[in-house]
C-alpha positions in Angstrom: 96.7 124.0 54.9 100.3 123.6 55.2 102.6 120.4 54.5 106.0 119.3 54.8 108.5 117.1 52.7 112.0 116.3 53.8 112.8 115.8 50.1 114.5 118.3 47.7 114.8 116.6 44.6 111.5 116.5 42.6 110.9 112.7 42.0 108.2 110.1 42.7 109.0 110.3 46.3 108.6 113.7 46.8 105.3 113.5 48.7 104.3 116.3 51.1 102.8 115.2 54.5 100.9 116.7 57.1 102.1 119.0 59.9 100.1 118.2 63.2 99.4 121.0 65.5 98.6 120.6 69.2 96.1 122.6 70.7 98.1 122.7 73.9 102.0 123.2 74.1 103.8 119.6 74.2 107.3 118.5 74.4 108.7 117.4 71.1 109.9 113.6 70.9 113.4 113.8 70.3 114.7 110.1 70.6 116.1 109.1 67.2 117.1 105.6 68.6 113.9 104.6 70.0 110.6 105.1 68.4 107.5 106.4 70.3 106.1 104.0 73.0 102.6 105.3 72.4 102.7 104.3 68.8 104.3 101.0 68.9 101.7 100.0 71.5 98.8 100.5 69.1 99.9 98.2 66.1 96.1 97.6 65.3 95.3 100.9 64.6 98.8 102.2 63.5 100.6 99.7 61.3 104.2 100.5 60.8 106.3 100.6 57.7 109.8 101.6 57.5 111.2 103.1 54.4 114.7 104.1 53.7 116.2 106.4 51.0 119.7 106.9 49.7 121.3 110.4 49.2 119.8 110.6 45.8 116.5 110.2 47.5 115.8 106.8 45.8 113.9 104.1 48.0 116.4 101.3 49.0 114.7 99.6 51.8 111.0 98.9 52.9 110.0 96.8 55.8 106.5 96.0 57.3 107.2 96.1 60.9 104.5 93.5 62.0 105.4 92.1 65.5 109.3 92.8 64.7 111.0 95.1 67.3 111.1 98.6 65.5 113.5 99.9 67.7 116.1 97.1 66.6 115.1 97.8 63.0 115.6 101.7 63.2 119.2 101.0 64.5 120.3 98.4 62.0 
C-alpha cells in the first residue's frame, strides 16, 4: 500500500492519505478554482469540509460546507 502527505514538517497534521489508482486511464481533474461537479452533487454521501493551513503547516481555517457554495469558499 502507498500513501501521500503534502506536509513536510512532522506535526499533528502530517497524516498520510490514500492514493487512488484507476483501472482504466482517466484524465486528471486540474481546475483549482472549481470543485469537481460529481463530488459536489453527492452531498449526502460525500460531506465536504474545507481545512486551510498556513506556511508552518498549522490549521488556520475549517468550514463544514453544508449547503454553501464550495466554489466560492475555495476562492475566498
